[in-house]
N, C-alpha and C positions, 0 to 999 in steps of 0.2 A: 567706748569699747563694748561690744556685744557680749552679754553674759549668758550663762546656761539658762535657757528659757523653758526647759522641759520639767514640769512639775508632776512627779509620780502620783502624789496624792490626788491632784486634780484629775488625772486621767482615770485612776481607779474609782474616784467618786462619780465621774461621768458614766462609767460602765455600770456601777452599782445602781445609780438612779434610773438607768434605762432598762433595767431587767424587766422581763415580762411585759413588753410594750403592748398597748391596745392596738388591735388591727387597724382601727380608724386612723390612729396617729401614724402608723407605718405608711398607710396609703396616702396620707397628706404629704409626707416627706417624699415619697416616690413621685407624686404629681409635681411637687416643687422642683425636683431634679430635672424634669423635662424642660424647664425654662433656661437651662444651661448657665445658671448663675452660681452653681456650686452649692455646697451644704455646710452648715455649721458643725462644730465638734459635737454639740448636743444631738443634732439630727443624725450624724454618722453613728454615734453611740447607739441610738435607737435601732438603726438598721443592723448594726453588728450583733445586737442582742435578739434580733428576730430569728426564730427557729421554725416558724410555720412554713411548710413546703410551698403552699400556694403563694404566700407573700414573697418568698424567695424567688419563685418563678417570675413574679412581677418585677422584682429587682433586676433579674437577668434581662427581661424584656426592655426595661428602661436603659440599662447600661448599653445594650446593643444599639438602641435608637440614638442615644447620645453620641456614641462613637461614630455612627453613620452621619449624624448631623454635623459633627465637627470635622471629621477627616474623610468622610466617604468610605469606600470599601478598600482603601489602599493599606498595604503593610510595607513599611520600610525595612530593607534588609541590610545587615552589616555582618562583619566578622571581627571577633576579638583577636588581637595580636599581642601575645605575651613576649616581651623581649628579655626579661630576667626574672628569676625566682628567688634570688637572695633576699632575705628579710630579717629585720631586727626585732620584729614583734613575735609574740608567742601565742597568737590567737588559737584557741582550742578547737576551732572548727575548720581550720585552713591547712592544707597540705604544705604550704610554704612556711609554716611557723618555725621559728628559730630552733626549737627543741627537736625538730624532726631531723635527726642526724643521718637517717637513711635516704633522705631525698637527694636526688642528683641535682646539684646546684649548677645553674647555667646563667651566663650573661652573654647574650648574642653579640657578636661583632657586627659592625655596620655592613660588612659583606654578607653575613648570614641573614641579617634583617632584610637586606635587599632581595635575597633569594626567597625568603618567606613571602614577601610582597609580590614577587613575580608569580609564585604559585597562586596566590589569591586573585591577582588580576586575571590570570589565564582561566580561572573559574568564572569570572564575570563580576567580581566584587569591585565596588567603587567607594565604599565607606568602611572605615575601620574604627574600632575602639582599641586604642593602644594602652597596655597595662604593664606593670612590673611590680615586683615585691617592694616593700618599703624599707630601703636600706640606704644609709647616707652616702656610701662610697660606691657600692656595686650598682646602685640604681639612683645615682645622683641626678639632680635637675639638669645638669649640663649633658650627661649621658643621654637622658631621656629626650632632651631637645634635639640632640644630634640624630637620635633614632627617628624622630618625627620628620626631620628634614630629609633624611635618607629615604624614608618611605614615600614621601611626596615626590621625590626625584625619579622614582622607578617608572619606566614606561615600557610597555610590551606591545605586541602586535594587536591589530584591530582597534587601535586607539586606547589600549589598556592603560589605565591610570587610576590612582586614588584621588578622588576629588574632595573628600572631606575626612579628617581624622578627629574623632572625639577622644578624650583621654581620661583615664582613671589613675590618679597619682596621689601620693601621701599629702596630707594638709600642708599648705604653704602659707607664707605671709603675702600680704597684698602686693608688695613690690616684686615678689617672685612670680606671682600670677601674671603681673604686667609683663614680666620678662617672657614667660611661657607663651603669652598671647602673640608675641612677635613671630612665632613659628607658623601662624596661620591656622591654629586649631579651631575646632567648633566648640562643642559642649564640654565642660569639665564636670566629671562625675565623681562623687564621693559618697559611699554608703556609711551611714551611722552604725549599721549592722543591727544593733538593738537600741531602743530608746529607753529601756528600763535600766536605771542606774546600777542596781545591785547585780543584775545579770551582766551588764557591760563590764563591771569590775571583775566578776568571776571569769568571764570569757577572755579577758585581756590581762593576764597576770603580770606580764613583764613587757617592756618595750615602750617606745614613745606613744603608741596607740592607747596606752592606759589613760591618757588625758581625754576624758569624755567631752569636756567643754571645748577644748581646742579643735576636736574633730567636728563637733556640732556647729561651730561658728565659721568653719572654713569656707563654706559657700558664700557667706557674707563677705569674707575677705576677697574671694574670687571676684565678686561683683565690684567691690571697691577697686580691685586691680584692673578693671575694664573688661572682664569676661561677661559677655552679654547673656549667655545661656549656661545654666548650671543644672546638674542632675543629682537627685538624692535617691536613697533606697534603704530598705531594711532586709535583713536576712531572716526569712520566716522559718521558725522552728527553734529559735533561741529562747523566746519567751512567748507569752500568750499573743496570738495573732491579732486579737481585738485591740489589745494595748498598742501593738506596733502600728496598726493602721491609724490610730489616733495620734501617735507620735509623729508619723509621716505628715498627717494633716496639719498638726501644730507647727511643724517645721516649714511646710509650704506657706502657711498663713503668716508666719513670722518673716519669711523672706519677702513676701509681698508687702507687708507692712513697712519693713525697714529699708528695702531696696527698690520698691516700686514695681517689682515683678516677681512672680512665683517661679518655682522650678520648671525648666523646660521639659524635663523628663523625671519620671519616678520608676525605679526598677523594683521588681518584686520577686527576687530569687528565693527558692525554697531549698533548705539544706539537702545536700546530696552527699553520699559518702566521699571521703577524701583520705588519702594515704596518711596513716599515723595521726589522724585528727579525731580525738575521742568524741567531741561534741557533734561531729558530723556523722560519725558511725552510729551513734545513739543520740539523736536529737532530744534535747530536754523537753521541748514542747512541740512534738510533731504535728504538722498541719495536714488534715485529711484532704483528699481531692475535692470533696464537697465544700469544705471551708475555704480551700484555695480559690475555687471558682467564685465563691461568695465575696471574698475580700477583693478580688480583681474587679468585680462588678461595682462594689461599693466605692472603691477608690475612683473608678471612672465617673461615677455620679458626683462624688465629692469635689473633684478637681477636673471638670470636663475639658478644660483647655490644655491640660498637661499630657505630653506623650507618655505612654506606658510601655515599658520594655520587658520582653520575655526572653530568657536565655535558653540555651540548649540543656540546661539542668533538667527540664521537663521532657517527658517522653513524647513521641509524635501524637499519640491520641489526646493527651492532655493539652498539648499546644493547639491542636485543631479546635478543641472545645473552647478554650479561653480567647482565641482570636476574635470570636464574636462578642465577647463580653467587655471589650474595651482596649485590647492590646493594639498598639499602633506601630511598634518597632520590634523586630525579632532578629536574633543572631541565627546564622545557618552555616553548616559545614565547619563547625568550630573545633579548635584545639585549645586546651588550657595549659599546655606545656611549651616553654620556649623552644622553637625549632620544630614544633609538631607538624607543621604543614609540609615540611620537606621529608621528614622521617616518621612514618606511621608505625611506630615500634610497639611491640607487645609490652615493652617496659615503660611506655610513655607515662603510666600512672605514677611512676616513681619520680617524675619531675612535674606533675600536674598539680593545679590548685584544687581541683575537685573532679569527680567522675561525671561523664556526660550521660544524659538521658536520651538525647536525640543525636545519633551518629550518622544521620543521612548526609549525603552530599548536598551542595547548594542546589544543584539541578533537581534533585529529588524533592527537596523542600519546596522549591518554586512550583513544581508540577502539582504537589499536594495543595498548596495555597491557591493556585489557579483553578483547580478542579472544585474547590470550595467557594469560588466566586469572589475571591480577594484579588486585587491587582497588585502584584509585587512591584516595589519601587526602589530604585537606586538614586533617587533625586537628591541633589544637594543645592538646589537653586536658592532657597531661602537664605542659607548661609552666605552665598556669594553675592546676593543682591541686597544684603543688609536687612532682610526680614528676620531679625533676631531680637531677643530681649523683649522690650515693651512693644516694639513694632509688630513682632510676631503675635504677641498676646492680643493686641488690638484687633488682629484679623481672626485669631483662633477663637476667642471668647464668643463672638456672635456667629461662628460657623462659616466665616467668609474664606478661611484659609483653604477649604477643600477645593475651591475653584482652581487654585494653583496645584494643590496636592494631587488631585486626580489627573489633571492634564499632564503634569510633569511625570507622574507615575507611568502613564501610557507611553510617553516618549522614551523614558529610560528603560522600560520593559521591552519596547520594540528593539532598542539597541541590543539588549541581552539576547533576545530571540534570534536576531540575525547573526550575532558574533559568537555566542557561546552555548546556546541551548541544544539539548538533544532533540532528535526528530519528534519524539512524543511530546515533549514540552513545547516545542515550536507550534505544533498543531493546536494544542490546548490553549496556548497563549494567543495565537491569532484569532481563535474562536472567541476568547474573552474580549479582546480588543474590538472585534466586530460587534459584539453584543453591547459594549459600552458606547460605541459610536451610534448604535441604534437607539439605546435606551437612556443614556446619561447626558449626552451633550445636545444642547439646543442648536438650531440650524446654523447660526452665524459662527458659533464656537466650533461646531462640528466641522464646518468647512475649513477653518483654520487648522484644526487638529489633523484632518486628512491631508492638507497641504504639507504640514510639518512631517507627517509620517512618510510621505513620498520622498521628502528630502533625506530622511534617515535611510530609506531603502536605496537611495542613490549614493549613499556614502557619508552623508553629514553626520557628525556626532556631537554629543554634549548639547543637545537641543533642550531649551527650557524657557519658561516665561516667568 
């Protein structure tokens, strides 16, 4: 049985020992990161304690190059779909917390979920992250599984469909994860929120989530239950960001040691205000924009093979800045209240988990991404062709996965441009695809891509390699 493997004293000692690092040592670690082998906890502590602007600039350069080497210029897009906000936990940073008596509690019916998915499909989404509050009856595993099956079954015009659903759900036992897998889900995501034990205890005064170790080891049980890809995350602002980065790295290394494969994704949300959530309204350890960019870059260097997810908690300007520092997946056109895609109400915050920093539509986000030289991707090929778990990592670690990532990004983006894009986005997108055909793909591969693009123009959909 896996036990609590986070040692507070060890993490604090690592950070203390790394204070005031010699510039030569920092440069050595940055140079090592370019080898795409990852970094040790000791090396990450040194980078975290680096405050020299010139050296931080070199960290940013390295993170950008590493992301390009592994994934190319693609950014995967998805939408979160909240199906219920009933919760038995009392997390002080969350609008769903059980003591929030003013929250409008909602558990969507299957018909309402289907209508939510219709809205998302008609915007162009192909990937969802499905979430709900942690409640044993109002958000039971059976309810959640039915919701997943409902979402997959929704089909709209232009070949609109959800091709992959990742999930964020309360900790389960291995047998329950095995049951959940039968719905055809992709990655199972679970945030530890904070890896600092005393802070965790303070932030979770009541409810099942009080159990630090049960939550920490859930992703081990998920893999035991046959889930190939798992995602972890920390909520930055609850405790010192340097500590949390080391906690995430220790979690990733432990998963790789015990399960043979590290996390498929790492999420790095920063605290945003939430309705009647005191810790969100006044974060205990606020993270500045400068430090947020720094932590994104360092995580990319530390675990180069892992997808990094950025939510719409961040504003458009910050999102644009950190795209280049290692982010590989982004949410867009998000709502954090159940039913929010059908009803954009001024009272939505009374049913939401947190406030949004980026309220742009999917098309507006795609236009911005495209104009910054990133290729938007709705690709789900790896999941459906079995390139998951260790098989994915064997391709990701040496940078071979981008052969598939960039090609499939072009195909799925072409579909979006034809079926859903605004005129302005279509022009920008076609220009970017033409540029990639000219500069990115070699002759043999280019000819194949051009042929597949013609098939898409003629009406073929769901093209991938």
